[in-house]
C-alpha positions as a Markdown table, in Angstrom:
| # | Residue | x | y | z |
|---|---|---|---|---|
| 1 | Met | -71.8 | 0.9 | 30.1 |
| 2 | Ala | -70.3 | -1.0 | 27.1 |
| 3 | Gly | -73.1 | 0.0 | 24.8 |
| 4 | Glu | -73.3 | 3.5 | 25.7 |
| 5 | Asn | -71.4 | 6.4 | 24.0 |
| 6 | Trp | -68.6 | 7.9 | 25.7 |
| 7 | Thr | -69.2 | 11.2 | 27.7 |
| 8 | Arg | -66.9 | 14.3 | 27.3 |
| 9 | Glu | -66.1 | 13.9 | 31.2 |
| 10 | Gln | -65.2 | 10.2 | 30.7 |
| 11 | Thr | -62.9 | 11.1 | 27.6 |
| 12 | Ile | -61.0 | 14.0 | 29.4 |
| 13 | Val | -60.2 | 11.8 | 32.3 |
| 14 | Val | -58.7 | 9.2 | 30.0 |
| 15 | Leu | -56.8 | 12.1 | 28.3 |
| 16 | Asn | -55.6 | 12.8 | 31.6 |
| 17 | Leu | -54.3 | 9.0 | 32.0 |
| 18 | Tyr | -52.9 | 9.2 | 28.5 |
| 19 | Cys | -50.5 | 11.8 | 29.7 |
| 20 | Lys | -49.5 | 10.0 | 32.7 |
| 21 | Ile | -48.7 | 6.5 | 31.5 |
| 22 | Pro | -45.8 | 5.7 | 28.9 |
| 23 | Phe | -47.6 | 4.8 | 25.7 |
| 24 | Asn | -45.3 | 1.7 | 25.5 |
| 25 | Lys | -46.6 | 0.4 | 28.8 |
| 26 | Val | -50.4 | 1.0 | 28.3 |
| 27 | Ser | -52.3 | -2.4 | 28.7 |
| 28 | Ser | -55.6 | -3.5 | 30.1 |
| 29 | Asn | -53.7 | -4.9 | 33.1 |
| 30 | His | -52.1 | -1.7 | 34.1 |
| 31 | Pro | -53.1 | -0.8 | 37.5 |
| 32 | Asp | -53.9 | 3.0 | 36.5 |
| 33 | Val | -56.0 | 1.6 | 33.6 |
| 34 | Ile | -57.8 | -0.5 | 35.9 |
| 35 | Arg | -58.5 | 2.2 | 38.5 |
| 36 | Ile | -59.5 | 4.8 | 36.1 |
| 37 | Ser | -61.9 | 2.5 | 34.5 |
| 38 | Lys | -63.6 | 1.6 | 37.6 |
| 39 | Ile | -63.8 | 5.5 | 38.4 |
| 40 | Ile | -65.6 | 6.1 | 35.2 |
| 41 | Gly | -67.5 | 3.0 | 34.6 |
| 42 | Arg | -65.7 | 1.6 | 31.7 |
| 43 | Ser | -63.8 | -1.7 | 31.0 |
| 44 | Pro | -60.1 | -1.6 | 31.3 |
| 45 | Asn | -59.9 | -2.7 | 27.6 |
| 46 | Ser | -62.0 | 0.1 | 26.5 |
| 47 | Val | -60.0 | 2.7 | 28.4 |
| 48 | Lys | -56.8 | 1.0 | 26.8 |
| 49 | Met | -58.3 | 1.7 | 23.5 |
| 50 | Lys | -59.4 | 5.1 | 24.3 |
| 51 | Ile | -55.6 | 5.9 | 25.0 |
| 52 | Gly | -54.7 | 4.2 | 21.6 |
| 53 | Asn | -57.2 | 6.6 | 19.9 |
| 54 | Phe | -55.3 | 9.6 | 21.4 |
| 55 | Gly | -52.1 | 8.2 | 20.3 |
| 56 | Ser | -53.3 | 8.4 | 16.8 |
| 57 | Phe | -53.5 | 12.2 | 17.1 |
| 58 | Asp | -50.0 | 12.4 | 18.4 |
| 59 | Leu | -47.6 | 13.6 | 15.7 |
| 60 | Glu | -44.4 | 12.8 | 17.8 |
| 61 | Leu | -45.6 | 9.3 | 18.1 |
| 62 | Lys | -46.2 | 9.1 | 14.3 |
| 63 | Ala | -42.7 | 10.5 | 13.6 |
| 64 | Arg | -41.2 | 7.4 | 15.8 |
| 65 | Gly | -43.3 | 5.0 | 13.8 |
| 66 | Ile | -45.7 | 4.4 | 16.6 |
| 67 | Val | -49.2 | 4.5 | 15.4 |
| 68 | Gly | -52.3 | 4.7 | 17.6 |
| 69 | Leu | -55.4 | 3.0 | 17.0 |
| 70 | Gly | -57.8 | 4.0 | 14.1 |
| 71 | Asn | -61.3 | 3.8 | 15.5 |
| 72 | Thr | -61.2 | 7.3 | 17.0 |
| 73 | Thr | -64.5 | 9.5 | 17.3 |
| 74 | Lys | -65.3 | 13.0 | 16.9 |
| 75 | Leu | -65.6 | 13.4 | 20.4 |
| 76 | Asp | -62.0 | 12.4 | 20.8 |
| 77 | Lys | -60.7 | 14.8 | 18.3 |
| 78 | Ile | -62.6 | 17.5 | 19.9 |
| 79 | Val | -61.1 | 16.9 | 23.3 |
| 80 | Trp | -57.6 | 16.4 | 22.1 |
| 81 | Asp | -57.9 | 19.6 | 20.1 |
| 82 | Glu | -59.4 | 21.5 | 23.0 |
| 83 | Phe | -56.6 | 20.6 | 25.5 |
| 84 | Ser | -53.6 | 20.1 | 23.5 |
| 85 | Asn | -53.0 | 23.9 | 23.5 |
| 86 | Asn | -54.6 | 24.5 | 26.7 |
| 87 | Trp | -52.7 | 22.5 | 29.6 |
| 88 | Glu | -53.5 | 24.7 | 32.2 |
| 89 | Asn | -57.2 | 23.8 | 31.9 |
| 90 | Leu | -56.3 | 20.1 | 31.4 |
| 91 | Gly | -54.6 | 19.7 | 34.5 |
| 92 | Tyr | -57.2 | 21.2 | 36.9 |
| 93 | Glu | -60.3 | 20.2 | 35.1 |
| 94 | Ser | -59.4 | 16.7 | 34.4 |
| 95 | Glu | -58.5 | 16.1 | 38.3 |
| 96 | Leu | -61.6 | 17.7 | 39.2 |
| 97 | Leu | -63.7 | 15.3 | 37.1 |
| 98 | Ile | -61.9 | 12.3 | 38.9 |
| 99 | Ser | -62.8 | 13.9 | 42.1 |
| 100 | Asn | -66.3 | 14.3 | 41.1 |
| 101 | Phe | -66.5 | 10.9 | 39.8 |
| 102 | Thr | -65.3 | 9.5 | 43.1 |
| 103 | Asn | -67.0 | 11.8 | 45.3 |
| 104 | Glu | -63.8 | 12.4 | 47.1 |
| 105 | Pro | -61.7 | 15.7 | 47.8 |
| 106 | Ile | -59.5 | 16.8 | 44.8 |
| 107 | Glu | -56.6 | 16.9 | 47.5 |
| 108 | Lys | -57.3 | 13.1 | 48.0 |
| 109 | Thr | -57.8 | 11.8 | 44.5 |
| 110 | Ser | -54.7 | 13.9 | 43.3 |
| 111 | Arg | -52.7 | 12.6 | 46.1 |
| 112 | Ile | -51.2 | 16.0 | 47.1 |
| 113 | Asp | -50.2 | 17.0 | 50.8 |
| 114 | Leu | -52.2 | 19.8 | 52.0 |
| 115 | Asp | -51.2 | 20.1 | 55.8 |
| 116 | Asn | -51.1 | 23.4 | 57.5 |
| 117 | Leu | -52.9 | 25.2 | 54.7 |
| 118 | Pro | -54.7 | 28.5 | 55.2 |
| 119 | Leu | -58.5 | 28.4 | 54.8 |
| 120 | Gly | -60.7 | 30.1 | 52.2 |
| 121 | Lys | -59.7 | 31.3 | 48.8 |
| 122 | Glu | -56.1 | 31.2 | 49.4 |
| 123 | Arg | -56.2 | 27.4 | 50.3 |
| 124 | Glu | -58.4 | 26.9 | 47.1 |
| 125 | Ser | -55.6 | 28.9 | 44.9 |
| 126 | Ile | -52.8 | 26.7 | 46.7 |
| 127 | Ile | -54.8 | 23.4 | 46.0 |
| 128 | Arg | -55.3 | 24.4 | 42.3 |
| 129 | Ala | -51.6 | 25.1 | 41.8 |
| 130 | Arg | -50.5 | 22.0 | 43.6 |
| 131 | Val | -52.9 | 19.9 | 41.5 |
| 132 | Asn | -51.5 | 21.4 | 38.4 |
| 133 | Gln | -47.9 | 20.9 | 39.5 |
| 134 | Ser | -48.5 | 17.3 | 40.4 |
| 135 | Phe | -50.1 | 16.7 | 36.8 |
| 136 | Phe | -47.1 | 18.5 | 35.3 |
| 137 | Arg | -44.4 | 16.4 | 37.1 |
| 138 | Ser | -46.6 | 13.1 | 36.4 |
| 139 | Thr | -46.6 | 14.0 | 32.5 |
| 140 | Ile | -43.2 | 14.8 | 32.3 |
| 141 | Leu | -42.1 | 12.0 | 34.1 |
| 142 | Ser | -44.2 | 9.6 | 32.1 |
| 143 | Ser | -42.9 | 11.2 | 28.6 |
| 144 | Tyr | -39.2 | 10.4 | 29.9 |
| 145 | Asn | -40.2 | 6.9 | 31.2 |
| 146 | Ser | -39.1 | 8.3 | 34.5 |
| 147 | Lys | -35.5 | 8.6 | 33.4 |
| 148 | Cys | -33.4 | 11.7 | 33.8 |
| 149 | Cys | -32.6 | 13.1 | 30.3 |
| 150 | Ile | -29.0 | 13.7 | 31.1 |
| 151 | Thr | -27.8 | 10.8 | 33.1 |
| 152 | Gly | -30.5 | 8.2 | 32.7 |
| 153 | Leu | -30.9 | 8.0 | 36.5 |
| 154 | Ser | -34.4 | 6.4 | 37.2 |
| 155 | Ile | -34.9 | 6.9 | 40.9 |
| 156 | Pro | -38.1 | 9.1 | 41.1 |
| 157 | Asp | -37.3 | 10.6 | 44.5 |
| 158 | Phe | -34.3 | 12.3 | 42.7 |
| 159 | Leu | -36.1 | 13.5 | 39.4 |
| 160 | Val | -37.5 | 16.8 | 38.8 |
| 161 | Ala | -40.0 | 18.0 | 36.1 |
| 162 | Ser | -37.9 | 21.0 | 35.2 |
| 163 | His | -39.3 | 23.9 | 33.3 |
| 164 | Ile | -37.2 | 25.2 | 30.2 |
| 165 | Ile | -38.8 | 28.6 | 30.6 |
| 166 | Pro | -39.3 | 29.5 | 34.2 |
| 167 | Trp | -43.0 | 29.6 | 35.1 |
| 168 | Ser | -42.3 | 33.0 | 36.6 |
| 169 | Lys | -41.4 | 34.4 | 33.1 |
| 170 | Asn | -44.3 | 33.0 | 31.2 |
| 171 | Asp | -47.4 | 31.6 | 33.1 |
| 172 | Lys | -49.1 | 30.8 | 30.0 |
| 173 | Ile | -46.7 | 27.6 | 29.1 |
| 174 | Arg | -46.0 | 26.5 | 32.8 |
| 175 | Leu | -48.1 | 23.3 | 32.3 |
| 176 | Asn | -47.4 | 22.9 | 28.7 |
| 177 | Pro | -45.3 | 19.6 | 28.7 |
| 178 | His | -43.2 | 20.8 | 25.9 |
| 179 | Asn | -41.8 | 23.3 | 28.4 |
| 180 | Gly | -40.7 | 20.4 | 30.6 |
| 181 | Leu | -37.5 | 18.3 | 30.8 |
| 182 | Cys | -37.0 | 15.3 | 33.5 |
| 183 | Ile | -33.7 | 16.0 | 35.2 |
| 184 | Asn | -32.0 | 14.8 | 38.2 |
| 185 | Ser | -32.1 | 17.3 | 41.2 |
| 186 | Ile | -28.3 | 18.3 | 40.8 |
| 187 | His | -28.6 | 19.1 | 37.1 |
| 188 | Asp | -32.0 | 20.6 | 37.6 |
| 189 | Lys | -30.4 | 23.3 | 39.8 |
| 190 | Ala | -27.7 | 23.8 | 37.4 |
| 191 | Phe | -30.1 | 24.2 | 34.5 |
| 192 | Asp | -32.4 | 26.5 | 36.3 |
| 193 | Arg | -29.4 | 28.7 | 37.2 |
| 194 | Gly | -27.9 | 28.6 | 33.7 |
| 195 | Phe | -24.8 | 26.5 | 34.5 |
| 196 | Ile | -26.0 | 24.1 | 31.9 |
| 197 | Thr | -28.3 | 24.4 | 28.9 |
| 198 | Ile | -29.8 | 22.0 | 26.2 |
| 199 | Thr | -29.3 | 23.3 | 22.6 |
| 200 | Thr | -32.1 | 23.1 | 19.9 |
| 201 | Asp | -30.5 | 20.0 | 18.5 |
| 202 | Tyr | -31.0 | 18.4 | 21.9 |
| 203 | Lys | -27.3 | 18.4 | 23.0 |
| 204 | Ile | -26.1 | 19.4 | 26.5 |
| 205 | Lys | -23.9 | 22.5 | 26.6 |
| 206 | Ile | -21.8 | 23.2 | 29.8 |
| 207 | Ser | -21.2 | 26.6 | 30.9 |
| 208 | Gln | -17.4 | 28.0 | 30.9 |
| 209 | Tyr | -18.1 | 28.7 | 34.6 |
| 210 | Phe | -16.8 | 25.3 | 35.2 |
| 211 | Asn | -13.3 | 25.8 | 33.8 |
| 212 | Glu | -12.1 | 27.3 | 37.3 |
| 213 | Tyr | -13.0 | 23.9 | 38.5 |
| 214 | Lys | -12.3 | 21.5 | 35.7 |
| 215 | Phe | -9.3 | 19.7 | 37.5 |
| 216 | Glu | -11.9 | 18.7 | 40.2 |
| 217 | Asn | -13.0 | 15.0 | 39.7 |
| 218 | Ala | -16.5 | 15.6 | 40.9 |
| 219 | Val | -17.1 | 18.5 | 38.3 |
| 220 | Glu | -15.5 | 16.2 | 35.6 |
| 221 | Asp | -18.1 | 13.4 | 36.7 |
| 222 | Phe | -21.1 | 15.6 | 37.2 |
| 223 | Phe | -20.7 | 18.0 | 34.3 |
| 224 | Leu | -18.0 | 18.3 | 31.9 |
| 225 | Lys | -18.2 | 14.6 | 30.7 |
| 226 | Tyr | -21.6 | 15.4 | 29.5 |
| 227 | His | -20.6 | 18.5 | 27.4 |
| 228 | Asn | -22.0 | 18.0 | 23.7 |
| 229 | Lys | -23.7 | 14.8 | 24.7 |
| 230 | Pro | -27.4 | 14.3 | 23.4 |
| 231 | Ile | -29.9 | 14.2 | 25.8 |
| 232 | Ile | -32.2 | 11.0 | 26.2 |
| 233 | Leu | -35.4 | 12.1 | 24.1 |
| 234 | Pro | -39.0 | 11.7 | 25.5 |
| 235 | Asp | -41.6 | 9.4 | 23.6 |
| 236 | Arg | -43.9 | 12.4 | 23.8 |
| 237 | Phe | -44.0 | 15.9 | 24.1 |
| 238 | Leu | -40.6 | 16.7 | 22.7 |
| 239 | Pro | -38.9 | 19.8 | 24.2 |
| 240 | Ser | -39.8 | 22.9 | 22.1 |
| 241 | Lys | -36.8 | 24.2 | 20.3 |
| 242 | Glu | -38.2 | 28.0 | 20.7 |
| 243 | Tyr | -38.1 | 27.4 | 24.5 |
| 244 | Leu | -34.5 | 25.7 | 24.5 |
| 245 | Asp | -33.5 | 28.6 | 22.5 |
| 246 | Phe | -34.7 | 31.0 | 25.0 |
| 247 | His | -32.8 | 29.3 | 27.7 |
| 248 | Gln | -29.8 | 29.4 | 25.8 |
| 249 | Thr | -29.9 | 32.9 | 24.8 |
| 250 | Thr | -31.5 | 34.3 | 28.0 |
| 251 | Ile | -30.6 | 32.1 | 31.1 |
| 252 | Phe | -27.3 | 30.1 | 30.2 |
| 253 | Lys | -24.0 | 31.6 | 31.4 |
| 254 | Lys | -21.9 | 31.2 | 28.6 |
């Protein structure tokens, strides 16, 4: 298909991949690039270049001096604009396209566990939710190079794609990667319950709740030593200052 124009469906699938691979690790030899190239019938190099095209639209990459490729198409920009503010649709639609390309169930291509689920519409709803959750997690971990933004821990089993504004409070941004942080499971629980927060200048703030326990070595090691320390910023999808302000003013236990 080297001489054929890219389709909308192929382009959306590569945008999905753009979200899931750290930009500095994209290459024609990357296993996910090779896998997607086979699925959509394009060469690994053309998939790599398409990812580079999307990188040229990413203002956060530009701010860091990283410039994507310059051979973008009108379709690239249309797809980028369509989904960059519509993350709910991107997650499920792109995963559904991968399912259609491979003629396999979406739960298999998305690698989600669906044991002991009910049948009918409730099952469909759960599948959609889990596909979206998986996409959100992949996007957040990729943005942070699979490292906790507080500690730098890089063991995936202990990392959480944490929502800044809980999804229960605003379902319109629950898949927006600007509403996500990559945090280890202990600090994720503390963040979720308001014992720690992150300020709009991306510094960690520890609640005075811990003053009662400040003489415990574990409290010092897990929490107090991080007070006023900057987080490790992501390569893409910088946390929204609006969302961080909401967390600090509404959820944080001062």
